[in-house]
C-alpha positions as CSV (number, residue, x, y, z in Angstrom):
1,M,121.7,122.7,-9.9
2,A,122.4,119.1,-9.1
3,K,120.3,117.1,-6.7
4,E,121.5,117.5,-3.1
5,P,123.1,114.4,-1.7
6,S,121.1,112.6,1.0
7,D,122.6,112.0,4.4
8,P,123.9,108.5,5.4
9,P,121.7,106.4,7.6
10,V,122.4,106.7,11.3
11,R,123.6,103.5,13.1
12,P,122.1,102.7,16.5
13,G,124.1,104.1,19.3
14,R,126.2,106.2,16.9
15,R,126.1,110.0,16.7
16,R,124.8,111.3,13.4
17,S,127.8,112.2,11.2
18,T,128.1,115.8,10.0
19,S,127.9,116.6,6.3
20,Q,127.9,119.9,4.4
21,Y,124.3,119.3,3.5
22,E,123.3,118.7,7.1
23,L,125.1,121.7,8.3
24,E,123.5,123.8,5.7
25,R,120.0,122.5,6.7
26,V,120.7,123.4,10.4
27,A,121.8,126.9,9.4
28,F,118.8,127.5,7.2
29,E,116.5,126.5,10.1
30,L,118.3,129.1,12.3
31,F,118.1,131.8,9.6
32,E,114.4,131.3,9.3
33,R,113.9,131.3,13.1
34,H,116.2,134.1,14.1
35,G,117.2,135.9,10.9
36,F,120.4,135.7,9.0
37,E,122.2,138.6,10.7
38,A,121.2,137.5,14.3
39,T,122.5,133.9,13.7
40,T,126.2,133.4,14.4
41,V,128.7,130.7,13.3
42,D,128.7,129.5,17.0
43,D,124.9,129.2,16.9
44,I,125.1,127.0,13.8
45,A,127.9,124.9,15.1
46,R,126.2,124.4,18.5
47,S,122.9,123.4,16.9
48,A,124.7,120.9,14.6
49,G,126.5,119.4,17.6
50,I,129.9,120.3,16.3
51,G,132.7,122.7,17.3
52,R,133.5,126.0,15.7
53,R,136.6,124.6,14.1
54,T,134.7,121.8,12.5
55,F,132.3,124.3,11.0
56,F,135.1,125.9,9.1
57,R,136.1,122.6,7.6
58,Y,132.9,122.8,5.6
59,F,132.4,126.6,5.1
60,D,134.8,129.5,5.1
61,S,132.1,131.8,6.6
62,K,128.5,132.1,7.5
63,N,127.9,133.8,4.1
64,D,129.2,130.7,2.3
65,V,126.6,128.5,3.9
66,V,123.9,130.4,2.0
67,W,125.6,129.6,-1.3
68,G,126.1,125.9,-0.5
69,A,128.4,123.9,-2.8
70,F,128.6,126.8,-5.3
71,S,132.2,126.1,-6.5
72,D,131.2,122.5,-7.3
73,Q,128.2,123.7,-9.2
74,L,130.4,126.1,-11.2
75,Q,132.6,123.2,-12.2
76,R,129.6,121.3,-13.4
77,M,128.6,124.4,-15.4
78,R,132.0,124.4,-17.1
79,D,131.6,120.7,-17.9
80,R,128.1,121.4,-19.5
81,F,129.6,124.2,-21.6
82,R,132.4,121.9,-22.7
83,D,129.8,119.3,-23.8
84,R,127.8,121.6,-26.1
85,P,128.0,120.8,-29.8
86,D,130.5,123.0,-31.7
87,D,127.9,123.9,-34.3
88,E,125.4,125.1,-31.7
89,P,124.8,128.9,-31.9
90,L,126.6,130.6,-29.0
91,M,123.6,132.2,-27.3
92,D,121.6,129.0,-27.6
93,A,124.3,127.2,-25.8
94,V,124.4,129.9,-23.1
95,R,120.7,129.7,-22.7
96,T,120.7,125.9,-22.4
97,V,123.5,125.7,-19.9
98,V,122.2,128.6,-17.7
99,V,118.7,127.0,-17.6
100,D,120.1,123.6,-16.8
101,F,122.5,125.1,-14.1
102,N,119.4,126.5,-12.3
103,R,117.3,123.4,-12.5
104,V,116.3,122.1,-9.1
105,D,114.6,118.9,-8.0
106,A,110.9,119.5,-7.1
107,A,111.6,118.4,-3.5
108,E,114.4,121.1,-3.2
109,V,112.4,124.0,-4.6
110,P,111.2,125.4,-1.2
111,R,114.8,125.3,0.1
112,H,116.1,126.9,-3.1
113,R,113.5,129.6,-2.8
114,R,114.7,130.4,0.8
115,R,118.3,130.4,-0.4
116,M,117.6,132.9,-3.2
117,E,115.5,135.1,-0.9
118,L,118.5,135.4,1.4
119,I,120.9,136.1,-1.4
120,L,118.8,138.7,-3.1
121,R,117.1,140.3,0.0
122,V,119.7,140.3,2.8
123,P,121.9,143.4,2.7
124,A,124.7,141.7,4.7
125,L,125.1,139.2,1.8
126,Q,125.4,141.7,-1.0
127,A,129.1,142.2,-1.0
128,H,129.7,138.4,-0.8
129,S,127.2,137.9,-3.6
130,T,129.2,140.2,-5.8
131,L,132.2,137.9,-5.5
132,R,130.0,134.8,-6.4
133,Y,128.5,136.6,-9.3
134,A,131.9,137.4,-10.7
135,E,132.8,133.7,-10.5
136,W,129.6,132.8,-12.4
137,R,130.3,135.5,-15.0
138,A,133.8,134.2,-15.5
139,V,132.5,130.8,-16.5
140,V,130.2,132.2,-19.1
141,A,132.8,134.6,-20.4
142,E,135.3,131.8,-20.8
143,F,132.9,129.8,-22.9
144,A,131.9,132.8,-25.0
145,A,135.5,133.8,-25.6
146,L,136.4,130.3,-26.7
147,R,133.6,130.3,-29.2
148,L,134.5,133.8,-30.5
149,G,138.3,133.1,-30.5
150,V,139.1,136.1,-28.3
151,S,140.3,136.6,-24.7
152,P,137.7,136.3,-21.9
153,R,138.5,139.9,-21.0
154,E,137.4,141.2,-24.3
155,L,134.3,143.3,-24.5
156,L,131.9,140.9,-26.1
157,P,132.5,137.9,-23.9
158,Q,132.2,140.2,-20.8
159,A,129.0,141.7,-22.2
160,I,127.5,138.3,-22.8
161,A,128.4,137.2,-19.3
162,Y,127.0,140.3,-17.6
163,A,123.8,140.2,-19.7
164,A,123.3,136.5,-18.9
165,L,123.7,137.2,-15.2
166,G,121.3,140.2,-15.4
167,V,118.7,138.1,-17.1
168,A,119.1,135.2,-14.6
169,L,118.7,137.6,-11.7
170,A,115.6,139.2,-13.2
171,A,114.1,135.8,-13.7
172,Y,114.8,135.0,-10.0
173,E,113.3,138.2,-8.8
174,H,110.1,137.4,-10.8
175,W,110.1,133.9,-9.5
176,L,110.4,135.0,-5.8
177,A,107.5,137.4,-6.3
178,R,105.1,134.7,-7.5
179,T,104.4,131.1,-6.6
180,D,102.5,130.2,-9.8
181,V,105.5,130.2,-12.1
182,E,108.3,127.7,-12.8
183,L,111.8,129.0,-12.5
184,C,113.3,127.2,-15.5
185,E,110.4,128.3,-17.8
186,L,111.1,131.9,-16.8
187,L,114.8,131.5,-17.4
188,D,114.3,129.9,-20.7
189,T,111.9,132.6,-21.9
190,A,114.2,135.4,-20.8
191,M,117.4,133.8,-22.1
192,A,115.7,133.2,-25.5
193,A,114.9,136.9,-25.7
194,L,118.5,137.7,-24.8
195,A,119.7,135.4,-27.6
196,Q,117.6,137.2,-30.1
197,G,119.2,140.5,-29.0
198,F,122.7,139.2,-29.3
199,G,122.0,137.3,-32.5
200,N,122.9,133.7,-33.2
201,D,125.5,134.1,-35.9
C-alpha cells in the first residue's frame, strides 16, 4: 500500500482540519480502547470534533473506516498491473503486484497490523470484507483475463483471482500470529509457490 499522507500543520488559533487519515486515526484509537462493535459513528465523530454528517463525507460507514482508502489502493493496483512488461509470465506479474500492493512503510506496520486484525478477527466485519475481497479479486481477474485473451468471468481468470486472494489471506494470518516475520517476504514466498502451481507459460 502507498504511504499514508501526513496531516497539514496546524496554524495558531485555528482548529485542526479534518482529513480522512486523521478520522481513521481517531477511530482506531476508539476501536482499541472500547472494541469495534461498541464504538459508534457518533463516538468517532465526537472524538474527532466533527458532526455525524461530516463523518459521512469521508466514509460511507464505520466498516469502511477499517478499510481506509481501499478504492484508491485498488486503482493503484490496476495501474501497477498495466505497467507490467508484456513478456512477463502471468503469475510472476500477479506475484509482483500483489506483494507490492501490500507493502507498507515501516512506521505504518503497527497500524496496518491493527487494521488486519480487525478485518480478519471481527465477526461484524466479515460480510463487509466479502464485498471488498470481491473488488480485489476483480482487479486480478481483469489482468489475468487480458493476458489470457478471455473474459474476466471465465474460469481461469476467476481461479487465479480466488487463489491469489487465498494465498494473501493465508500470509496475513501467518503474519498476525507472529512478530518475527516480514509480511512481504511471506507473500512473496507464498505467491511464488502459487506461480509454480499454475505454471508460467
